[in-house]
DRENPA-3360 file (N, C-alpha, C; in nm, 2 decimals, always signed):
BEGIN
1 = MNKGSVVT = -8.06/+4.12/-0.65/-8.18/+4.04/-0.61/-8.29/+4.13/-0.57 ~ -8.41/+4.11/-0.62/-8.53/+4.19/-0.58/-8.56/+4.16/-0.43 ~ -8.61/+4.27/-0.36/-8.64/+4.26/-0.22/-8.76/+4.16/-0.20 ~ -8.84/+4.15/-0.30/-8.96/+4.07/-0.29/-8.94/+3.92/-0.32 ~ -8.82/+3.89/-0.37/-8.80/+3.75/-0.41/-8.78/+3.66/-0.28 ~ -8.82/+3.54/-0.29/-8.82/+3.44/-0.18/-8.73/+3.33/-0.23 ~ -8.63/+3.29/-0.14/-8.55/+3.17/-0.17/-8.61/+3.05/-0.11 ~ -8.65/+2.95/-0.19/-8.71/+2.83/-0.15/-8.61/+2.72/-0.14;
9 = PSSTKTRV = -8.62/+2.63/-0.04/-8.53/+2.52/-0.03/-8.54/+2.43/-0.15 ~ -8.43/+2.36/-0.18/-8.43/+2.27/-0.29/-8.52/+2.15/-0.26 ~ -8.59/+2.11/-0.37/-8.69/+2.00/-0.35/-8.62/+1.87/-0.34 ~ -8.50/+1.86/-0.38/-8.42/+1.74/-0.38/-8.38/+1.71/-0.24 ~ -8.42/+1.59/-0.19/-8.38/+1.55/-0.05/-8.24/+1.53/-0.04 ~ -8.18/+1.57/+0.08/-8.04/+1.54/+0.10/-8.02/+1.39/+0.12 ~ -7.94/+1.33/+0.05/-7.91/+1.19/+0.06/-7.83/+1.16/+0.18 ~ -7.88/+1.06/+0.26/-7.80/+1.02/+0.38/-7.69/+0.93/+0.34;
17 = DLPTALEK = -7.57/+0.97/+0.39/-7.45/+0.89/+0.36/-7.46/+0.75/+0.42 ~ -7.43/+0.65/+0.34/-7.43/+0.51/+0.38/-7.29/+0.46/+0.37 ~ -7.25/+0.36/+0.46/-7.33/+0.30/+0.56/-7.34/+0.38/+0.69 ~ -7.46/+0.38/+0.75/-7.47/+0.45/+0.88/-7.42/+0.35/+0.98 ~ -7.43/+0.40/+1.11/-7.39/+0.31/+1.22/-7.47/+0.19/+1.23 ~ -7.60/+0.20/+1.20/-7.69/+0.08/+1.20/-7.65/-0.02/+1.09 ~ -7.62/+0.04/+0.97/-7.58/-0.05/+0.86/-7.45/-0.12/+0.89 ~ -7.36/-0.05/+0.95/-7.23/-0.11/+0.99/-7.25/-0.23/+1.09;
25 = VWQLFRRI = -7.34/-0.20/+1.19/-7.36/-0.31/+1.28/-7.43/-0.43/+1.21 ~ -7.52/-0.40/+1.12/-7.59/-0.51/+1.05/-7.49/-0.59/+0.96 ~ -7.40/-0.52/+0.89/-7.30/-0.58/+0.81/-7.21/-0.67/+0.89 ~ -7.17/-0.62/+1.01/-7.08/-0.69/+1.10/-7.15/-0.82/+1.14 ~ -7.28/-0.81/+1.18/-7.36/-0.92/+1.22/-7.37/-1.03/+1.11 ~ -7.39/-0.98/+0.99/-7.40/-1.07/+0.87/-7.27/-1.14/+0.85 ~ -7.16/-1.07/+0.86/-7.03/-1.14/+0.84/-7.00/-1.25/+0.94 ~ -7.06/-1.23/+1.06/-7.04/-1.33/+1.16/-7.14/-1.45/+1.15;
33 = IDPFLESF = -7.27/-1.42/+1.12/-7.37/-1.52/+1.12/-7.38/-1.59/+0.99 ~ -7.35/-1.53/+0.88/-7.36/-1.60/+0.75/-7.28/-1.73/+0.74 ~ -7.15/-1.72/+0.77/-7.07/-1.85/+0.77/-7.13/-1.96/+0.86 ~ -7.18/-1.91/+0.97/-7.24/-2.01/+1.07/-7.36/-2.08/+1.00 ~ -7.45/-2.00/+0.94/-7.57/-2.05/+0.88/-7.54/-2.13/+0.76 ~ -7.43/-2.10/+0.69/-7.39/-2.18/+0.57/-7.36/-2.32/+0.61 ~ -7.32/-2.34/+0.73/-7.29/-2.48/+0.78/-7.41/-2.57/+0.78 ~ -7.53/-2.50/+0.81/-7.65/-2.57/+0.82/-7.74/-2.57/+0.69;
41 = FPKPHYLE = -7.73/-2.45/+0.62/-7.81/-2.43/+0.50/-7.72/-2.37/+0.39 ~ -7.63/-2.46/+0.34/-7.54/-2.41/+0.24/-7.61/-2.37/+0.11 ~ -7.56/-2.27/+0.04/-7.61/-2.22/-0.08/-7.51/-2.26/-0.19 ~ -7.57/-2.31/-0.30/-7.48/-2.35/-0.41/-7.42/-2.23/-0.49 ~ -7.31/-2.25/-0.54/-7.24/-2.15/-0.62/-7.25/-2.19/-0.77 ~ -7.31/-2.10/-0.85/-7.34/-2.13/-0.99/-7.23/-2.07/-1.08 ~ -7.21/-2.14/-1.19/-7.11/-2.10/-1.29/-7.18/-1.98/-1.37 ~ -7.09/-1.91/-1.44/-7.14/-1.80/-1.52/-7.22/-1.85/-1.63;
49 = GEVVQQTI = -7.34/-1.80/-1.65/-7.43/-1.85/-1.75/-7.51/-1.98/-1.73 ~ -7.49/-2.04/-1.61/-7.55/-2.16/-1.57/-7.70/-2.14/-1.55 ~ -7.78/-2.23/-1.61/-7.93/-2.22/-1.60/-7.98/-2.33/-1.52 ~ -8.06/-2.30/-1.42/-8.13/-2.40/-1.34/-8.25/-2.46/-1.41 ~ -8.25/-2.59/-1.43/-8.36/-2.65/-1.51/-8.47/-2.71/-1.41 ~ -8.43/-2.76/-1.30/-8.52/-2.81/-1.20/-8.46/-2.81/-1.06 ~ -8.55/-2.78/-0.96/-8.51/-2.79/-0.82/-8.60/-2.88/-0.75 ~ -8.55/-2.99/-0.69/-8.63/-3.09/-0.63/-8.62/-3.08/-0.48;
57 = EMASYRAK = -8.73/-3.07/-0.41/-8.73/-3.07/-0.26/-8.81/-3.19/-0.22 ~ -8.81/-3.22/-0.09/-8.89/-3.32/-0.03/-9.04/-3.28/-0.04 ~ -9.12/-3.38/-0.04/-9.27/-3.35/-0.05/-9.31/-3.26/+0.05 ~ -9.42/-3.18/+0.02/-9.47/-3.08/+0.11/-9.51/-3.13/+0.25 ~ -9.55/-3.25/+0.26/-9.59/-3.30/+0.39/-9.48/-3.31/+0.49 ~ -9.35/-3.32/+0.43/-9.24/-3.33/+0.52/-9.21/-3.19/+0.59 ~ -9.27/-3.08/+0.53/-9.26/-2.95/+0.60/-9.39/-2.93/+0.69 ~ -9.50/-2.98/+0.65/-9.63/-2.96/+0.73/-9.62/-3.04/+0.86;
65 = VPRLLGII = -9.57/-3.16/+0.86/-9.57/-3.24/+0.98/-9.49/-3.18/+1.09 ~ -9.36/-3.13/+1.06/-9.29/-3.06/+1.17/-9.36/-2.93/+1.22 ~ -9.43/-2.86/+1.13/-9.50/-2.74/+1.17/-9.61/-2.78/+1.27 ~ -9.68/-2.89/+1.24/-9.79/-2.94/+1.32/-9.73/-2.98/+1.46 ~ -9.62/-3.05/+1.46/-9.56/-3.10/+1.58/-9.52/-2.98/+1.67 ~ -9.47/-2.87/+1.60/-9.43/-2.75/+1.68/-9.54/-2.69/+1.74 ~ -9.66/-2.68/+1.67/-9.78/-2.61/+1.73/-9.83/-2.69/+1.85 ~ -9.83/-2.83/+1.83/-9.87/-2.91/+1.94/-9.78/-2.89/+2.06;
73 = GVVLLIPA = -9.65/-2.89/+2.04/-9.55/-2.87/+2.15/-9.57/-2.74/+2.22 ~ -9.60/-2.63/+2.15/-9.61/-2.50/+2.21/-9.75/-2.50/+2.29 ~ -9.85/-2.55/+2.23/-9.99/-2.55/+2.29/-9.98/-2.63/+2.42 ~ -9.91/-2.74/+2.42/-9.90/-2.83/+2.53/-9.80/-2.78/+2.64 ~ -9.70/-2.71/+2.60/-9.59/-2.67/+2.69/-9.64/-2.55/+2.78 ~ -9.71/-2.46/+2.73/-9.75/-2.34/+2.81/-9.84/-2.38/+2.92 ~ -9.95/-2.45/+2.90/-10.03/-2.48/+3.02/-9.96/-2.58/+3.11 ~ -9.88/-2.67/+3.06/-9.80/-2.76/+3.14/-9.71/-2.69/+3.24;
81 = LILLALSS = -9.64/-2.58/+3.19/-9.55/-2.51/+3.28/-9.63/-2.43/+3.38 ~ -9.75/-2.37/+3.34/-9.83/-2.30/+3.44/-9.88/-2.39/+3.54 ~ -9.93/-2.51/+3.50/-9.98/-2.61/+3.60/-9.87/-2.66/+3.69 ~ -9.75/-2.68/+3.63/-9.64/-2.72/+3.71/-9.60/-2.62/+3.82 ~ -9.60/-2.49/+3.78/-9.57/-2.39/+3.88/-9.67/-2.38/+3.99 ~ -9.80/-2.39/+3.95/-9.91/-2.38/+4.05/-9.91/-2.50/+4.14 ~ -9.89/-2.62/+4.09/-9.89/-2.74/+4.17/-9.77/-2.74/+4.26 ~ -9.66/-2.69/+4.21/-9.54/-2.69/+4.29/-9.55/-2.59/+4.41;
89 = FAQVNTPQ = -9.62/-2.48/+4.38/-9.64/-2.38/+4.48/-9.74/-2.43/+4.59 ~ -9.84/-2.51/+4.54/-9.94/-2.56/+4.63/-9.90/-2.70/+4.69 ~ -9.79/-2.75/+4.64/-9.73/-2.88/+4.69/-9.83/-2.99/+4.68 ~ -9.89/-3.00/+4.56/-9.99/-3.11/+4.52/-9.91/-3.20/+4.43 ~ -9.90/-3.33/+4.47/-9.81/-3.42/+4.40/-9.86/-3.47/+4.26 ~ -9.99/-3.51/+4.26/-10.05/-3.56/+4.14/-10.05/-3.46/+4.02 ~ -10.10/-3.34/+4.03/-10.10/-3.25/+3.92/-9.95/-3.21/+3.89 ~ -9.87/-3.21/+3.99/-9.73/-3.18/+3.96/-9.66/-3.28/+3.87;
97 = LISAIAAI = -9.70/-3.41/+3.90/-9.64/-3.52/+3.81/-9.70/-3.52/+3.67 ~ -9.83/-3.49/+3.66/-9.89/-3.49/+3.53/-9.84/-3.37/+3.45 ~ -9.82/-3.26/+3.51/-9.77/-3.14/+3.44/-9.63/-3.16/+3.40 ~ -9.55/-3.23/+3.48/-9.41/-3.26/+3.44/-9.40/-3.35/+3.32 ~ -9.49/-3.45/+3.32/-9.49/-3.54/+3.21/-9.53/-3.47/+3.08 ~ -9.63/-3.38/+3.10/-9.68/-3.31/+2.98/-9.57/-3.21/+2.93 ~ -9.50/-3.15/+3.02/-9.39/-3.06/+2.98/-9.28/-3.14/+2.90 ~ -9.25/-3.26/+2.95/-9.15/-3.34/+2.88/-9.20/-3.38/+2.75;
105 = AALFFLFT = -9.32/-3.42/+2.73/-9.38/-3.46/+2.60/-9.38/-3.34/+2.51 ~ -9.41/-3.22/+2.56/-9.41/-3.10/+2.48/-9.27/-3.07/+2.42 ~ -9.17/-3.08/+2.51/-9.03/-3.06/+2.47/-8.99/-3.16/+2.36 ~ -9.04/-3.29/+2.38/-9.01/-3.39/+2.28/-9.07/-3.35/+2.14 ~ -9.19/-3.30/+2.14/-9.26/-3.26/+2.02/-9.18/-3.14/+1.95 ~ -9.13/-3.05/+2.04/-9.06/-2.94/+1.98/-8.92/-2.98/+1.93 ~ -8.86/-3.07/+2.00/-8.73/-3.12/+1.95/-8.74/-3.19/+1.82 ~ -8.85/-3.28/+1.81/-8.87/-3.36/+1.69/-8.91/-3.26/+1.57;
113 = SAQEWLNY = -8.99/-3.16/+1.60/-9.03/-3.06/+1.50/-8.91/-2.99/+1.45 ~ -8.82/-2.94/+1.53/-8.70/-2.87/+1.49/-8.61/-2.97/+1.41 ~ -8.59/-3.09/+1.45/-8.51/-3.19/+1.38/-8.56/-3.22/+1.24 ~ -8.69/-3.24/+1.23/-8.75/-3.27/+1.10/-8.76/-3.14/+1.01 ~ -8.78/-3.03/+1.06/-8.77/-2.90/+0.98/-8.63/-2.88/+0.93 ~ -8.53/-2.91/+1.01/-8.39/-2.89/+0.96/-8.36/-3.00/+0.85 ~ -8.41/-3.12/+0.87/-8.39/-3.22/+0.77/-8.46/-3.19/+0.64 ~ -8.58/-3.13/+0.64/-8.65/-3.09/+0.52/-8.57/-2.98/+0.45;
121 = NQWRFIVT = -8.52/-2.89/+0.52/-8.45/-2.78/+0.45/-8.30/-2.81/+0.41 ~ -8.25/-2.93/+0.44/-8.12/-2.97/+0.41/-8.11/-3.06/+0.29 ~ -8.23/-3.09/+0.23/-8.23/-3.18/+0.11/-8.27/-3.09/-0.01 ~ -8.18/-3.09/-0.11/-8.21/-3.02/-0.24/-8.14/-3.09/-0.35 ~ -8.21/-3.11/-0.46/-8.14/-3.16/-0.58/-8.17/-3.07/-0.69 ~ -8.06/-3.00/-0.74/-8.07/-2.90/-0.84/-8.01/-2.95/-0.97 ~ -8.09/-2.94/-1.08/-8.04/-2.98/-1.21/-8.02/-2.86/-1.29 ~ -7.90/-2.84/-1.34/-7.88/-2.72/-1.43/-7.84/-2.78/-1.57;
129 = DKRFILIT = -7.82/-2.69/-1.66/-7.78/-2.73/-1.80/-7.63/-2.77/-1.81 ~ -7.56/-2.76/-1.69/-7.42/-2.80/-1.70/-7.38/-2.91/-1.60 ~ -7.46/-2.93/-1.49/-7.42/-3.03/-1.39/-7.54/-3.05/-1.29 ~ -7.52/-3.15/-1.20/-7.61/-3.17/-1.09/-7.55/-3.12/-0.96 ~ -7.64/-3.06/-0.88/-7.60/-3.00/-0.75/-7.68/-3.07/-0.64 ~ -7.62/-3.14/-0.55/-7.69/-3.20/-0.44/-7.66/-3.13/-0.31 ~ -7.76/-3.10/-0.24/-7.75/-3.04/-0.10/-7.81/-3.15/-0.01 ~ -7.72/-3.21/+0.08/-7.77/-3.32/+0.16/-7.71/-3.30/+0.30;
137 = PHPQRRGF = -7.77/-3.36/+0.40/-7.72/-3.36/+0.54/-7.58/-3.43/+0.53 ~ -7.49/-3.38/+0.61/-7.35/-3.43/+0.62/-7.36/-3.57/+0.69 ~ -7.30/-3.67/+0.63/-7.31/-3.81/+0.68/-7.24/-3.83/+0.81 ~ -7.14/-3.75/+0.84/-7.06/-3.77/+0.96/-7.07/-3.65/+1.06 ~ -7.14/-3.55/+1.03/-7.16/-3.43/+1.12/-7.31/-3.40/+1.13 ~ -7.37/-3.46/+1.24/-7.51/-3.45/+1.26/-7.55/-3.30/+1.27 ~ -7.66/-3.26/+1.19/-7.71/-3.13/+1.19/-7.65/-3.04/+1.08 ~ -7.53/-3.07/+1.03/-7.47/-2.99/+0.92/-7.51/-3.05/+0.79;
145 = ADVIYLKG = -7.49/-2.97/+0.68/-7.52/-3.00/+0.55/-7.40/-2.98/+0.46 ~ -7.40/-3.04/+0.34/-7.29/-3.02/+0.25/-7.35/-3.01/+0.10 ~ -7.27/-2.95/+0.02/-7.30/-2.93/-0.12/-7.21/-3.02/-0.21 ~ -7.27/-3.10/-0.30/-7.20/-3.19/-0.39/-7.23/-3.14/-0.53 ~ -7.12/-3.12/-0.61/-7.13/-3.09/-0.75/-7.09/-3.20/-0.84 ~ -7.18/-3.25/-0.92/-7.16/-3.36/-1.01/-7.17/-3.31/-1.16 ~ -7.07/-3.36/-1.24/-7.08/-3.33/-1.38/-7.19/-3.40/-1.44 ~ -7.26/-3.34/-1.54/-7.37/-3.40/-1.61/-7.33/-3.53/-1.67;
153 = GKIQVLDT = -7.42/-3.63/-1.66/-7.39/-3.77/-1.71/-7.33/-3.86/-1.61 ~ -7.29/-3.81/-1.49/-7.23/-3.90/-1.39/-7.33/-4.00/-1.33 ~ -7.45/-3.95/-1.31/-7.55/-4.04/-1.25/-7.60/-4.15/-1.35 ~ -7.58/-4.27/-1.31/-7.61/-4.38/-1.40/-7.74/-4.45/-1.37 ~ -7.78/-4.45/-1.25/-7.90/-4.52/-1.20/-7.99/-4.43/-1.12 ~ -8.12/-4.44/-1.15/-8.22/-4.38/-1.07/-8.33/-4.48/-1.04 ~ -8.34/-4.51/-0.91/-8.43/-4.62/-0.86/-8.52/-4.56/-0.76 ~ -8.64/-4.61/-0.75/-8.74/-4.56/-0.65/-8.77/-4.67/-0.55;
161 = NFSKSPLW = -8.78/-4.63/-0.42/-8.81/-4.73/-0.31/-8.90/-4.66/-0.21 ~ -8.97/-4.75/-0.13/-9.04/-4.69/-0.01/-8.94/-4.65/+0.10 ~ -8.99/-4.56/+0.18/-8.90/-4.52/+0.29/-8.88/-4.63/+0.39 ~ -8.77/-4.63/+0.46/-8.74/-4.73/+0.56/-8.82/-4.69/+0.69 ~ -8.87/-4.57/+0.70/-8.95/-4.53/+0.81/-9.09/-4.57/+0.79 ~ -9.16/-4.64/+0.89/-9.30/-4.68/+0.87/-9.39/-4.56/+0.86 ~ -9.36/-4.45/+0.93/-9.44/-4.33/+0.93/-9.44/-4.27/+0.79 ~ -9.32/-4.24/+0.74/-9.31/-4.18/+0.60/-9.35/-4.28/+0.50;
169 = GLFQMIYG = -9.33/-4.40/+0.52/-9.38/-4.50/+0.42/-9.53/-4.50/+0.41 ~ -9.60/-4.47/+0.52/-9.75/-4.46/+0.51/-9.79/-4.33/+0.43 ~ -9.72/-4.22/+0.45/-9.74/-4.10/+0.37/-9.71/-4.13/+0.22 ~ -9.61/-4.21/+0.19/-9.58/-4.24/+0.05/-9.69/-4.32/-0.01 ~ -9.75/-4.41/+0.06/-9.86/-4.49/+0.01/-9.98/-4.41/-0.02 ~ -10.00/-4.30/+0.06/-10.12/-4.21/+0.04/-10.09/-4.12/-0.08 ~ -9.97/-4.06/-0.08/-9.95/-3.95/-0.18/-9.87/-4.00/-0.30 ~ -9.83/-4.12/-0.31/-9.76/-4.17/-0.42/-9.61/-4.13/-0.43;
177 = TRDVMLSM = -9.56/-4.07/-0.33/-9.42/-4.03/-0.33/-9.33/-4.15/-0.30 ~ -9.20/-4.13/-0.33/-9.10/-4.24/-0.31/-8.97/-4.18/-0.28 ~ -8.89/-4.26/-0.21/-8.74/-4.23/-0.20/-8.67/-4.26/-0.33 ~ -8.59/-4.17/-0.37/-8.52/-4.19/-0.50/-8.37/-4.23/-0.47 ~ -8.33/-4.34/-0.53/-8.19/-4.38/-0.51/-8.11/-4.33/-0.64 ~ -8.01/-4.26/-0.61/-7.92/-4.21/-0.72/-7.78/-4.27/-0.71 ~ -7.73/-4.32/-0.82/-7.60/-4.39/-0.81/-7.52/-4.36/-0.93 ~ -7.39/-4.35/-0.91/-7.29/-4.33/-1.02/-7.23/-4.46/-1.06;
185 = SGYEFLET = -7.25/-4.57/-0.99/-7.19/-4.70/-1.02/-7.28/-4.81/-1.07 ~ -7.41/-4.79/-1.08/-7.50/-4.89/-1.14/-7.55/-4.98/-1.03 ~ -7.60/-5.10/-1.09/-7.66/-5.20/-1.00/-7.56/-5.30/-0.96 ~ -7.59/-5.37/-0.85/-7.51/-5.48/-0.80/-7.61/-5.60/-0.80 ~ -7.58/-5.71/-0.88/-7.67/-5.82/-0.89/-7.64/-5.92/-0.78 ~ -7.75/-5.97/-0.72/-7.74/-6.07/-0.62/-7.82/-6.19/-0.66 ~ -7.82/-6.29/-0.58/-7.89/-6.41/-0.61/-8.04/-6.39/-0.60 ~ -8.08/-6.30/-0.51/-8.22/-6.27/-0.49/-8.27/-6.15/-0.57;
193 = GAQVKGGL = -8.19/-6.09/-0.65/-8.23/-5.98/-0.73/-8.12/-5.88/-0.75 ~ -8.15/-5.75/-0.78/-8.05/-5.65/-0.80/-8.08/-5.53/-0.71 ~ -7.97/-5.46/-0.67/-7.99/-5.35/-0.58/-7.89/-5.24/-0.63 ~ -7.92/-5.11/-0.60/-7.84/-5.00/-0.64/-7.71/-5.01/-0.56 ~ -7.60/-5.00/-0.63/-7.47/-5.00/-0.56/-7.42/-4.86/-0.53 ~ -7.39/-4.84/-0.40/-7.34/-4.71/-0.36/-7.43/-4.60/-0.39 ~ -7.56/-4.61/-0.36/-7.65/-4.51/-0.40/-7.68/-4.41/-0.29 ~ -7.72/-4.29/-0.33/-7.77/-4.19/-0.23/-7.92/-4.19/-0.23;
201 = RFPDVTPE = -7.98/-4.19/-0.11/-8.12/-4.20/-0.10/-8.18/-4.06/-0.07 ~ -8.25/-4.01/-0.17/-8.32/-3.88/-0.16/-8.46/-3.90/-0.12 ~ -8.50/-3.86/+0.00/-8.63/-3.90/+0.06/-8.75/-3.83/+0.00 ~ -8.86/-3.89/-0.01/-9.00/-3.84/-0.04/-9.00/-3.74/-0.15 ~ -8.98/-3.80/-0.27/-8.99/-3.72/-0.40/-9.13/-3.74/-0.46 ~ -9.19/-3.64/-0.51/-9.32/-3.65/-0.57/-9.31/-3.72/-0.71 ~ -9.42/-3.79/-0.75/-9.42/-3.85/-0.89/-9.38/-3.76/-1.00 ~ -9.43/-3.63/-0.99/-9.40/-3.54/-1.10/-9.25/-3.51/-1.11;
209 = DIRRLEEL = -9.19/-3.49/-0.99/-9.05/-3.46/-0.99/-8.97/-3.58/-1.03 ~ -9.01/-3.70/-1.00/-8.94/-3.82/-1.05/-8.94/-3.83/-1.20 ~ -9.06/-3.81/-1.26/-9.07/-3.82/-1.41/-8.98/-3.71/-1.47 ~ -8.99/-3.59/-1.42/-8.91/-3.48/-1.48/-8.76/-3.51/-1.46 ~ -8.72/-3.57/-1.35/-8.58/-3.60/-1.32/-8.53/-3.71/-1.42 ~ -8.62/-3.81/-1.45/-8.58/-3.91/-1.54/-8.56/-3.86/-1.68 ~ -8.64/-3.76/-1.72/-8.62/-3.70/-1.85/-8.49/-3.62/-1.86 ~ -8.46/-3.55/-1.75/-8.33/-3.47/-1.75/-8.21/-3.55/-1.74;
217 = IFG = -8.21/-3.67/-1.67/-8.09/-3.75/-1.66/-8.08/-3.84/-1.78 ~ -8.18/-3.90/-1.83/-8.17/-4.01/-1.93/-8.22/-3.96/-2.07 ~ -8.29/-3.84/-2.07/-8.35/-3.80/-2.20/-8.25/-3.74/-2.29;
% end
């Protein structure tokens, strides 16, 4: 080697061995939390080569209303708690009562917001080239959700109705959305008319999704 030569370090960065301690902690956390979250927000499992043709969710206002209620709840709760603390310290009864009522109302808004947000994220109707996949709230376990896999052609009836809720029924009149009744057993005829027999009610579906769904099921 010449005395004047200089040895330079390699330009290639030394690769950090993974997983590091942080990665291990994160993976452990995911192994614990993922099964818990799956109980509330289950993810469908697709077959090899299965192609999703359409995914139907509830109308967008079903997500905007909970967000608005949450904002109102937070904006109302913070000053209510401050006023409650000050009035309690000063031992003034009237402001203390008003702030307590405001705090209770704020908590109600926050609870309703969380409940409606959870409900919005637990409704999905996925149509693939091989089957139908329904993600719905569990009928017997409040707050939990379930995944239902149906073979293509099993759904025999698609019917639209207004919501049973006056509030969401008003939104449906404005936006043209409807609750969609899906049934595998057809109609039941009564003296006063016909009704879907054993149907599942999917709430607040847009007109565009209803038309597309009709084409995929009956087309």
